[in-house]
C-alpha positions in Angstrom: -89.2 -47.5 31.6 -88.1 -46.2 28.1 -86.9 -49.0 25.8 -87.9 -52.6 26.3 -85.5 -54.6 24.9 -81.8 -54.2 24.5 -78.4 -56.0 24.7 -75.3 -55.8 27.2 -71.9 -56.9 26.3 -69.6 -58.0 29.5 -66.0 -59.3 29.0 -64.0 -62.1 30.5 -61.9 -61.3 33.9 -58.5 -62.7 35.2 -59.0 -63.3 38.7 -56.3 -63.8 41.7 -53.3 -62.3 39.1 -51.5 -64.4 41.3 -50.5 -62.5 44.6 -54.0 -61.2 45.1 -56.2 -65.0 46.0 -59.9 -63.7 45.9 -59.3 -59.7 46.3 -57.8 -58.6 42.8 -58.8 -58.8 39.4 -58.9 -57.5 36.1 -61.3 -57.0 33.3 -60.1 -58.1 29.4 -61.0 -56.8 25.5 -62.3 -60.7 25.0 -64.2 -62.8 25.2 -67.4 -61.8 26.4 -70.7 -62.7 26.7 -73.2 -60.7 25.4 -77.1 -61.1 27.0 -80.5 -59.9 25.0 -83.4 -58.7 27.9 -86.6 -58.0 27.1 -89.4 -57.0 29.2 -92.7 -59.3 29.2 -96.2 -59.1 30.5 -96.2 -61.8 33.1 -93.8 -61.7 36.1 -90.5 -64.3 35.8 -87.8 -65.1 33.9 -87.4 -67.1 30.8 -83.9 -67.8 30.1 -82.3 -69.2 26.5 -78.7 -70.0 26.1 -76.5 -70.6 22.8 -72.7 -70.2 22.4 -69.7 -72.2 24.1 -70.5 -75.1 26.2 -73.6 -74.3 26.6 -75.8 -77.2 27.0 -73.7 -77.3 30.6 -75.4 -74.3 31.9 -78.9 -74.4 33.8 -81.9 -72.4 32.8 -83.9 -72.4 36.3 -83.4 -68.8 37.0 -82.4 -69.9 40.7 -79.7 -71.9 39.3 -78.3 -69.8 36.8 -75.9 -66.9 37.7 -77.5 -64.3 35.2 -81.0 -65.7 36.9 -80.1 -65.8 39.9 -78.3 -62.0 39.9 -81.1 -60.6 38.3 -84.0 -62.1 41.0 -81.7 -60.3 43.6 -81.8 -57.3 42.2 -85.3 -57.7 42.1 -86.4 -58.6 45.2 -83.8 -55.8 46.5 -86.4 -53.4 44.5 -89.8 -55.1 45.5 -90.3 -55.6 41.8 -92.0 -58.4 39.9 -91.3 -57.3 35.9 -90.7 -60.0 33.8 -88.1 -60.5 31.6 -87.1 -62.7 28.9 -83.4 -63.1 28.8 -81.4 -64.8 25.9 -77.4 -65.4 27.3 -75.2 -65.7 24.3 -71.8 -67.2 25.5 -68.8 -65.9 24.4 -66.8 -67.4 27.6 -66.9 -71.0 28.0 -67.7 -72.2 31.3 -65.1 -74.1 33.4 -62.4 -72.1 31.8 -61.8 -69.6 34.6 -62.4 -66.5 33.1 -65.0 -65.7 35.3 -67.9 -67.0 32.7 -70.5 -67.1 35.4 -69.2 -63.8 36.3 -69.8 -62.0 33.1 -73.6 -63.4 32.6 -74.7 -62.1 36.0 -73.2 -58.7 35.3 -74.4 -58.5 31.7 -78.0 -59.6 33.5 -78.1 -57.1 36.2 -76.6 -53.8 34.3 -79.5 -55.1 31.8 -82.6 -55.4 34.0 -81.2 -52.1 35.9 -81.0 -49.9 32.3 -84.6 -51.5 31.2 -86.1 -50.5 34.9 -84.9 -46.9 34.6 -81.4 -47.1 36.1 -83.2 -46.9 40.0 -79.1 -48.3 41.4 -76.4 -46.6 40.6 -73.4 -48.8 39.2 -71.5 -49.8 42.5 -74.5 -50.9 44.0 -75.2 -53.4 41.3 -72.0 -55.1 42.3 -73.4 -57.3 45.6 -76.5 -58.9 43.6 -73.7 -59.8 40.8 -72.2 -61.2 43.7 -75.5 -63.3 44.9 -75.3 -64.6 41.2 -72.2 -66.2 41.6 -73.5 -68.7 44.0 -75.6 -70.4 41.7 -72.3 -71.7 40.7 -69.7 -71.1 43.7 -70.1 -71.9 47.6 -69.2 -68.4 48.5 -70.2 -65.1 47.3 -66.6 -63.6 45.7 -66.3 -60.1 43.7 -62.8 -60.5 42.2 -64.6 -61.5 38.9 -67.8 -59.6 39.0 -66.5 -56.1 40.3 -63.8 -55.8 37.2 -66.4 -57.4 34.8 -69.1 -54.6 36.1 -66.6 -51.6 36.5 -63.5 -52.3 34.4 -60.0 -52.0 34.7 -57.9 -53.8 37.4 -59.5 -53.4 41.4 -58.9 -54.6 44.7 -61.1 -56.0 47.1 -60.3 -54.5 50.6 -63.0 -56.3 52.4 -66.1 -58.1 51.8 -67.4 -57.4 55.5 -68.7 -54.4 54.7 -67.7 -54.9 51.2 -64.9 -52.3 49.7 -64.1 -52.2 46.1 -61.4 -50.3 45.1 -59.8 -49.6 41.5 -56.3 -49.5 41.1 -53.9 -47.3 38.9 -53.8 -49.2 35.4 -50.4 -48.5 33.1 -51.0 -47.0 29.8 -48.7 -50.0 28.5 -50.0 -53.0 30.3 -51.1 -55.7 28.0 -53.0 -59.0 29.0 -52.8 -62.6 27.4 -54.9 -65.2 28.3 -54.3 -68.7 26.8 -57.5 -71.2 27.1 -57.0 -74.8 26.6 -59.3 -76.9 25.4 -59.7 -78.6 28.9 -62.3 -77.9 31.8 -61.2 -77.6 35.7 -64.6 -77.6 37.7 -64.7 -74.8 39.9 -65.9 -76.2 43.1 -62.9 -79.4 42.4 -60.7 -76.5 42.4 -61.7 -74.8 45.5 -62.2 -77.7 47.7 -58.6 -78.7 46.9 -57.0 -75.5 48.2 -55.3 -75.6 51.9 -57.7 -74.8 54.9 -54.6 -72.6 56.6 -51.4 -71.6 55.4 -48.3 -71.4 57.4 -47.9 -67.9 58.7 -44.5 -67.2 56.9 -46.6 -67.5 53.5 -48.7 -65.5 54.8 -46.5 -62.6 55.6 -44.6 -63.2 51.7 -47.9 -63.2 50.5 -49.2 -60.0 51.8 -45.4 -58.7 50.8 -46.3 -59.7 47.2 -49.5 -58.2 47.4 -48.6 -55.0 48.3 -45.4 -54.9 46.0 -48.2 -55.5 43.1 -50.2 -52.4 43.9 -47.2 -50.4 44.2 -46.1 -51.7 41.0 -49.2 -50.8 39.0 -49.1 -47.5 40.8 -45.7 -46.5 40.2 -45.6 -48.2 36.5 -42.5 -50.5 37.8 -42.8 -53.6 35.8 -39.9 -55.3 37.4 -41.7 -54.9 40.8 -44.7 -56.0 39.4 -43.4 -59.2 38.2 -41.4 -59.9 41.2 -44.7 -59.8 43.1 -46.5 -61.9 41.1 -45.6 -65.0 42.9 -48.9 -67.1 44.5 -48.5 -69.1 47.6 -52.0 -69.9 48.5 -53.7 -71.7 45.2 -50.8 -72.5 42.5 -48.9 -74.8 44.1 -52.2 -77.2 44.8 -54.2 -76.1 41.5 -51.2 -76.0 39.0 -51.4 -80.1 39.4 -54.8 -79.9 37.5 -53.2 -78.1 34.0 -51.4 -80.3 32.1 -48.4 -78.9 31.0 -48.7 -75.8 33.3 -44.6 -75.2 34.4 -43.6 -75.7 30.8 -46.3 -73.1 29.3 -45.0 -70.7 32.0 -41.9 -70.9 31.5 -42.8 -70.3 27.7 -44.1 -67.2 28.5 -41.8 -66.2 30.7 -39.3 -66.9 27.9 -41.2 -64.6 25.7 -41.1 -61.5 27.6 -43.5 -62.1 30.2 -43.5 -59.6 33.2 -45.3 -63.0 35.4 -47.5 -65.6 34.3 -50.2 -67.2 36.4 -53.3 -69.4 36.5 -56.8 -67.4 35.5 -59.0 -68.1 38.9 -59.4 -71.2 39.2 -57.5 -72.7 35.9 -57.5 -73.9 33.3 -56.7 -70.4 31.2 -53.2 -69.4 32.2 -52.3 -65.5 31.9 -49.4 -63.1 31.4 -48.7 -59.5 31.6 -46.5 -57.6 29.1 -45.4 -54.1 28.2 -46.5 -54.1 24.3 -48.6 -55.1 22.2 -46.1 -57.2 20.4 -45.0 -59.1 23.5 -48.4 -60.2 24.1 -48.8 -61.1 20.9 -45.5 -63.3 20.9 -46.4 -64.6 24.4 -49.6 -66.0 23.4 -48.1 -67.6 20.4 -45.2 -69.7 22.5 -48.2 -70.9 25.2 -49.9 -72.3 22.5 -47.2 -74.1 21.3 -46.2 -75.0 24.7 -49.7 -76.4 25.2 -49.8 -78.2 21.7 -46.4 -80.2 22.8 -48.6 -81.5 26.0 -51.5 -82.3 23.6 -53.9 -79.4 24.3 -54.9 -77.4 21.5 -55.8 -74.0 22.9 -56.9 -70.2 22.3 -54.9 -66.7 22.8 -56.3 -63.9 23.3 -54.2 -60.3 23.9 -55.4 -57.1 25.0 -54.6 -54.1 26.8 -56.4 -54.1 30.3 -60.1 -53.4 29.6 -60.8 -50.3 31.5 -64.4 -50.0 29.9 -67.0 -51.1 32.4 -70.1 -53.9 31.1 -71.6 -52.0 28.1 -75.1 -51.7 26.6 -75.2 -52.3 22.8 -78.4 -51.2 22.0 
């Protein structure tokens, strides 16, 4: 082991991307969580936390996504090294931007580095997923995978786990707009239908295939036509005040497509230029304000960089 202290930055992510429920996600430039990790003399994890809505996040390691992910990693390595960990939340919980995932990813990447990198990057993913179970009923990778690896990812299979990075067009921009409003992840998952009609499943399969091909061929028209969700959005949009008018504002301002980021309430939009991304963000913020909600917009290229060690 070399250094005994470092910082790691892991970014927010957009999951589902309309047509890819639980199997597609992408990384954005900001916001992000920053974790400071330090090896301590005694075993165990000591967690502290600051930042947005940090008071709602448990500090017991087993109940904290970063803590649980790190414990999973240490258990697999049969190590009892202790760590002090400070979590600086830039991504508010309950935002639909992979807040819990970013903390889990930064924790696992940092501990792996401090231990001398005994695991390859792709091996870390299962431990990040284990961390997600501290705040979600099941392991899922559509937030942790893009936060860990960067870019746009497809989870082709969970059993066995197979994660593929998709082509990212050079001029593909993301806008996310976070209203001052929270949606509980468990509630958003509990309202999902237990089954879907065969016709809907067929249509959604076609949309997912079209989305992937649209990325590969950099065909933004196909991308936009494919960004239709028949699984989650029809029920989850009812949890977000002003959803229809905000979505329409994005499309009217030049968005390729627009939908719910993860479980919401954040909405995301894709576009083909920095100018459009900024304009879309402003129009969505204005549309939310008309419904009585303040919101913040973040625009960037799709972030192709993995979780980053800062020092």
